Structures are given as structure tokens and as C-alpha cells.
C-alpha atoms as one frame of an Amber mdcrd trajectory, in Angstrom:
protein
-122.089 105.296  10.822-118.357 105.832  10.273-116.119 102.790   9.876-112.677
 103.243  11.421-109.941 100.607  11.070-107.723 100.784  14.148-104.158  99.631
  14.749-103.406  97.357  17.672-100.085  95.693  18.538-100.028  94.161  15.046
 -98.681  97.488  13.822 -95.468  96.556  15.638 -95.340  92.849  14.821 -96.019
  93.423  11.113 -93.012  95.717  10.669 -91.376  96.664   8.370 -94.507  96.456
   6.201 -96.508  98.708   8.532 -93.928 101.463   8.984 -95.514 103.289   6.055
 -99.224 102.447   6.468-101.956 101.465   8.908-102.537  97.736   9.362-105.922
  98.040   7.647-104.207  99.279   4.484-102.411  95.939   3.966-103.424  94.097
   0.789-104.289  90.425   1.082-106.364  88.630  -1.541-107.600  91.133  -4.119
-108.369  94.024  -1.769-106.846  95.790   1.192-108.370  94.874   4.556-110.072
  98.277   4.734-111.530  97.828   1.251-112.903  94.411   2.256-114.796  95.905
   5.187-116.025  98.867   3.163-117.328  96.628   0.387-118.874  94.161   2.838
-120.582  96.884   4.886-121.248  99.165   1.894-119.669 102.163   3.566-116.552
 104.325   3.419-113.717 104.065   5.905-110.869 105.858   7.643-108.059 104.916
  10.023-107.124 105.226  13.693-103.378 104.880  13.330 -99.962 106.188  14.364
 -99.617 109.962  14.690 -97.016 110.294  11.921 -99.299 108.471   9.457-102.381
 110.593  10.076-101.482 113.231   7.482-101.937 110.628   4.749-104.473 108.451
   6.583-106.734 110.829   8.594-109.523 109.667  10.875-113.114 110.721  10.120
-115.642 110.521  12.968-119.424 110.800  12.871-122.199 110.709  15.476-121.996
 106.897  15.431-118.718 105.080  14.858-117.747 101.477  14.323-114.127 100.749
  15.229-112.782  97.525  13.665-109.382  95.962  14.242-107.380  96.605  11.065
-105.649  93.229  11.271-108.925  91.282  11.027-110.394  90.192   7.683-114.196
  90.063   7.398-116.401  87.074   6.770-120.185  86.633   6.977-120.273  85.324
  10.552-118.016  88.091  11.820-120.035  90.764  10.013-123.228  89.428  11.637
-121.618  89.450  15.095-120.492  93.055  14.657-123.920  94.096  13.371-125.475
  92.753  16.579-123.223  94.844  18.847-124.857  97.569  20.920-123.130 100.790
  21.886-120.075 100.342  24.129-120.045  96.571  23.615-116.634  95.219  22.575
-116.349  92.085  20.460-113.419  89.974  21.701-111.811  86.623  20.997-109.007
  85.170  23.117-107.914  88.649  24.164-108.018  90.071  20.628-110.052  93.280
  20.449-112.133  92.931  17.274-114.677  95.754  17.231-116.697  98.311  19.233
-119.469 100.818  18.465-119.038 104.291  20.007-120.708 107.680  19.908-118.683
 110.671  18.753-117.684 111.785  22.263-116.402 108.348  23.279-114.806 107.844
  19.871-112.534 110.844  20.447-111.129 109.081  23.529-110.782 105.662  21.905
-107.704 103.685  22.942-107.242 100.258  21.306-105.142  99.097  24.254-108.034
  99.551  26.718-111.136  97.360  26.629-112.086  97.589  30.300-114.457 100.506
  29.612-116.630  98.345  27.379-118.979  95.444  27.991-117.243  92.327  26.598
-118.974  90.151  24.019-117.094  86.931  23.275-116.811  85.644  19.707-116.376
  81.896  19.168-115.879  81.793  15.403-112.662  81.598  13.412-111.373  84.278
  11.067-108.202  85.455   9.352-106.161  87.953  11.364-102.658  89.143  10.504
-100.025  89.118  13.253 -96.770  88.657  11.317 -95.642  89.421   7.738 -95.702
  85.763   6.679 -99.417  85.597   7.560-100.071  87.565   4.380 -98.862  84.943
   1.913-100.015  82.097   4.190-103.615  83.342   3.985-103.607  84.891   0.525
-105.271  81.950  -1.200-108.124  81.948   1.349-108.650  85.699   1.121-108.339
  85.757  -2.661-111.177  83.250  -2.982-113.350  85.293  -0.596-112.569  88.547
  -2.400-113.327  86.990  -5.766-116.893  86.328  -4.599-117.123  89.795  -3.060
-115.911  91.461  -6.272-117.941  89.463  -8.782-121.217  88.500  -7.083-124.166
  89.483  -9.259-121.906  90.623 -12.100-121.098  89.159 -15.510-117.551  88.760
 -16.722-116.450  90.320 -19.980-115.637  87.858 -22.746-112.046  86.772 -23.068
-110.291  86.511 -26.412-110.604  83.156 -28.167-106.809  83.080 -28.548-106.594
  82.046 -24.875-106.995  78.572 -23.366-109.342  78.271 -20.377-109.234  75.300
 -18.020-112.282  75.569 -15.785-114.644  78.535 -15.823-114.000  80.348 -12.532
-112.540  83.433 -14.194-113.697  87.053 -14.203-112.440  89.648 -16.678-113.260
  93.339 -16.277-114.551  95.076 -19.399-111.368  96.896 -20.392-108.885  94.127
 -19.484-106.937  92.353 -22.240-105.413  88.890 -22.550-104.092  87.062 -25.603
-102.585  83.640 -26.335-102.334  82.630 -22.667-103.482  79.756 -20.462-105.762
  80.228 -17.448-106.334  77.244 -15.125-109.016  77.760 -12.474-109.282  74.177
 -11.242-107.591  75.037  -7.940-108.867  78.588  -7.522-110.433  81.574  -9.294
-108.682  84.079 -11.541-109.539  87.787 -11.502-108.270  90.211 -14.177-108.881
  93.849 -13.207-109.623  97.103 -14.989-107.183  98.257 -17.679-104.862  95.301
 -17.000-103.116  93.122 -19.563-101.881  89.546 -19.787 -99.371  89.312 -22.600
 -98.839  86.372 -24.936 -97.460  83.036 -23.790 -98.356  83.433 -20.107 -99.452
  80.459 -17.993-101.544  81.257 -14.905-102.876  78.824 -12.342-105.444  80.112
  -9.820-106.030  81.392  -7.352-104.730  84.620  -8.867-105.604  88.307  -9.019
-104.273  90.924 -11.400-105.480  94.283 -10.121-106.174  97.409 -12.142-103.639
  98.960 -14.512-101.129  96.107 -14.214 -99.382  93.921 -16.774 -98.139  90.347
 -16.913 -95.332  90.155 -19.452 -94.789  87.524 -22.156 -94.010  83.980 -21.074
 -94.673  84.540 -17.377 -95.437  81.536 -15.141 -97.737  82.227 -12.189 -98.838
  79.729  -9.549-101.704  79.871  -7.053-102.133  82.166  -4.087-100.638  85.094
  -6.011-101.796  88.719  -6.130-100.399  91.411  -8.412-101.682  94.711  -7.084
-102.551  97.874  -9.032-100.016  99.562 -11.316 -97.570  96.638 -11.243 -95.659
  94.815 -13.955 -94.464  91.244 -13.536 -92.556  88.569 -15.441 -90.595  85.383
 -14.812 -91.868  82.838 -12.264 -94.101  83.780  -9.317 -95.597  81.484  -6.691
 -97.784  82.444  -3.703 -96.515  86.020  -3.702 -98.205  89.382  -3.149 -97.141
  92.658  -4.770 -99.145  95.457  -3.178 -98.998  98.088  -5.893 -96.783 100.363
  -7.992 -94.055  97.691  -7.907 -92.238  95.761 -10.604 -90.724  92.345 -11.055
 -90.580  92.696 -14.792 -87.989  90.114 -15.805 -86.934  86.487 -15.446 -86.227
  85.187 -11.967 -88.188  83.538  -9.160 -90.357  85.143  -6.470 -92.092  82.761
  -4.084 -93.825  82.764  -0.682 -93.127  86.476  -0.529 -94.594  89.937   0.054
 -93.490  93.091  -1.787 -94.728  96.493  -0.669 -95.370  99.518  -2.867 -92.752
 101.234  -5.050 -90.449  98.198  -5.032 -88.389  97.016  -7.998 -86.775  93.606
  -8.507 -83.853  93.630 -10.959 -83.561  91.246 -13.896 -82.708  87.602 -13.113
 -83.042  88.145  -9.370 -84.279  85.237  -7.266 -85.346  84.456  -3.750 -85.001
  81.097  -2.028 -88.126  79.897  -0.248 -86.746  76.557   1.056 -83.595  75.927
   3.062 -81.166  73.302   1.729 -81.687  71.213   4.870 -85.490  71.680   4.747
 -85.390  73.221   8.236 -87.915  75.646   9.680 -87.445  79.193   8.385 -86.822
  82.094  10.757 -87.610  85.752  10.038 -86.178  88.896  11.580 -88.515  90.327
  14.218 -88.416  94.096  14.770 -89.937  93.837  18.237 -87.415  91.424  19.719
 -84.494  92.340  17.443 -83.898  88.632  16.946 -84.844  86.011  14.385 -88.224
  84.434  15.124 -89.377  80.924  14.275 -92.196  80.971  11.718 -93.221  77.319
  11.815 -92.870  77.358   8.011 -90.759  75.259   5.716 -91.459  77.582   2.771
 -90.834  81.269   3.362 -89.217  83.691   0.936 -88.781  87.468   0.815 -90.474
  90.228   2.834 -89.683  93.602   1.237 -91.090  96.897   2.560 -92.068  99.998
   0.562 -89.588 101.847  -1.662 -86.955  99.066  -1.596 -85.171  97.867  -4.727
 -82.564  95.352  -5.823 -80.140  95.279  -8.749 -79.841  92.595 -11.410 -78.941
  89.034 -10.382 -79.615  89.661  -6.695 -79.845  86.454  -4.635 -82.076  86.613
  -1.561 -81.645  83.762   0.898 -84.542  81.902   2.491 -86.499  84.086   4.876
 -85.003  87.489   4.053 -86.521  90.693   5.453 -85.744  93.959   3.644 -86.734
  97.173   5.415 -88.159 100.414   4.034 -86.247 102.142   1.233 -83.273  99.792
   1.068 -81.191  99.517  -2.102 -79.581  96.087  -2.539 -77.027  95.160  -5.223
 -73.816  93.251  -5.907 -72.642  89.649  -6.022 -73.283  87.031  -3.349 -76.057
  86.559  -0.815 -76.805  89.643   1.309 -77.698  89.088   4.955 -81.141  87.721
   5.896 -82.083  91.042   7.480 -81.396  94.236   5.528 -82.181  97.311   7.652
 -84.320 100.207   6.527 -82.453 102.815   4.441 -79.526 100.468   3.787 -77.404
 100.813   0.629 -75.223  97.881  -0.483 -75.166  94.090  -0.446 -73.076  91.092
   0.570 -69.955  93.275   0.387 -71.352  95.553   3.111 -73.852  98.343   3.709
 -73.899 102.058   4.303 -76.730 104.469   5.047 -78.963 105.405   2.128 -79.079
 109.170   2.702 -82.560 110.642   2.998 -81.980 113.294   0.320 -81.016 110.531
  -2.131 -84.094 108.533  -1.113 -86.265 111.557  -1.867 -84.640 112.118  -5.260
 -85.366 108.549  -6.327 -88.890 108.507  -4.906 -89.793 111.745  -6.691 -88.658
 110.283 -10.026 -90.587 107.066  -9.440 -93.779 108.923  -8.494 -93.497 111.128
 -11.594 -94.045 108.016 -13.714 -97.588 107.697 -12.291-100.113 110.345 -13.271
-102.301 109.645 -10.248 -99.598 109.852  -7.552 -97.430 112.629  -6.157 -94.462
 112.440  -3.803 -96.008 115.124  -1.636 -95.315 116.428   1.862 -97.253 113.601
   3.497 -95.160 110.986   1.722 -91.938 112.797   2.603 -92.898 113.227   6.257
 -93.654 109.518   6.618 -90.240 108.555   5.256 -88.545 111.139   7.476 -90.217
 109.663  10.538 -89.419 106.081   9.550 -85.799 107.098   8.955 -85.623 108.372
  12.554 -87.526 105.424  14.021 -85.162 102.915  12.400 -81.860 104.624  13.225
 -81.118 102.208  16.113 -81.268  99.223  13.742 -78.608 100.434  11.291 -75.356
  98.963  12.605 -73.037  99.451   9.621
């Protein structure tokens, strides 16, 4: 049976993070949502997503197909409910389309906006589903703890160097990971250190925390719970309840908290984000669907930065700032709370970050990674996003 993660309306409400990927490719906890389902169901996966993303994320159908909402994170009860579905039965909760099993003919006609063709099966349980960008850091601690069990069940951790200090024993180290002269506190949550990753001397980490493969934590870093550093990242400074998806860097001093960074992002030295307003008021975030700021219900909310965006040294991001795809932010003062996609500038003003310049930078960044290439698929996605976001660039 093929597993296909489909996009519903969350692909719109999770912008700008989903401009460059299907919803199921979002990382929360240790794994992406698609990886969680694949590991839980012991099967591969593909995506039913936007047309312009299909070159990089193609769909793969078989005689039998299980379509799962890409915004929904698995748990045991939900997996059991899906396993009990018969063909053409749709699992639903409060109007949310969770899953359906289809043969190959019906799968070719699948439309996530239409459930009337299927027999409804109501689900009464609770689960984590992502609707807005802030849901990622809000639920990261929960998902990190679940993924830790999923990743380590039945396995034995490698031994950690005796130069480190361990507080609690809920830590898992992959065989080729390295850590020296650092403190790991697992009293409030587990700590996972992935393949070929390194924790450098003088670091203090409090769980829950995940350091994914081929990433580094630099000397003297302070990391608090609910934090994920994805693959091929490098981090330093102070980080709290933040998620870096992969191939991104926050390599120097400065604070990152209650935040989400996409792939290929870079945070300049001594840059900081605020995660609490001076008057302790509720934080609002820019909403791409309404083109207005939306109440989050949160008192703590920091930076949402989409793929390929970067900031210069000493950048100051105000509470609840949204940075679109491939923006380049620099200069003194606080830039606006919403920085459009392909914007170049800062508090002094913005201009359009020309697509040819975007491609030049992206090609150089990709060259630094042996396993990645800025190929035609990557270029076509950015071209499409550039066109889709034209109406939002009012410079």
C-alpha cells in the first residue's frame, strides 16, 4: 500500500513556510511529519501537493493507497483508527479530513476538498495537527518526546564521553556522534544526538532537545527545552523552544526563541529576536490568507522565517515577525513585523531581491553541501513562489 501525504487548506494557512514544500514535509519534533508516518507504518511515502511542487515532491500510486492529511501527526490511537478503515471510508474529526483508503483508479481522482464521495467515519480522539506557523513551536516539545520513543525504541545508545555531565538518563547518542565537556539535563525531556553530529565544549543543553544528523552545536551554547536543530545545521548563542529545519545556521551569539527557521537560512552574528512584547500583550502574526495580522493567543511568539532567508549581523527582530521566502534583511533598527518574500533591505526600507541574484546566492550555498544541488526543480519552485508573492511586495 502506498502512503500519500496530502495538502489541505493548511498549505495556505501555514505560509510562508509551505510555499516551498508540502505540509507533510514540515519538521516538528525530530522528524518531518511524513517521516513520522513512514516510520510508524513501516512504509515509504510520497506527496499529493501543489502542481509547482510536484517536480521535487512527486506522487507515487499503487493498487492500494492510503491518503493521510499532511498536517496531522501520528499517534498510536490514530494509527489504529486508520488501520481499521475500509476502502472509500474517510476518517474525519470536526470537519478535518484525516485519511482515506483508495484503489488506484479512485486515487487518480482524489480531491482533498471533497469528502462527500466517501463513507464518513468519525474520530473522537485528540492529536496534533498544524494549522498555523506558531503551532510548530507550540507542539514541538510534545512531538519531540514522541519522536524520541519512535527513534530509540529497542535500540541502545552509544556511550557518551566521560568529560560530559549528565543530569538524568533520558539521552540517546548515535554511534558516530561526538560531545565533550558539556552538560545534558534530561529531567524535563529527552535529548537526542544524531548521526555525525557534534556538541562542542562548554555547551549547556536542557531537554527536550534534538540535534539531527550532520549538525554542530558550537562552544558555550545555551539551549532550552522544546528545541530542534535539524540536519546539516550549525548553532550557537542562546536558543529556546526553536526549530531549525535543516541546512540553516545560527552560528554566533544572540537569542532565538519561540521561533521557526526554514531551510537554507542564516542568522548573522549577535542577531536577536524578541519573543515577548514590552506590555506583555498577545502577539499577532501576519496572515497570508487575510493579508492582515492575526491574533495567536500567545504571549510568547518570536520569529517565523521561511526558506532561503538571511539576516546580517546585529539584526533586531521584533516580537512576532514573519519573514517570507528568500528575503535578505540587514541594517540598523527594527525592520517591520512582516517582511515580504524576496525583499532586500531593513528598517531603512526594502526593494525587490531580484531572482537572478537569488539564484546566484542559492547556487553558492548549495555548493557547500555535497548531497544537495540547486537543480531545475529548486529553481522552478523559487520562480513560481516569486510570481505567487508579487502582489505582497509593496515597496
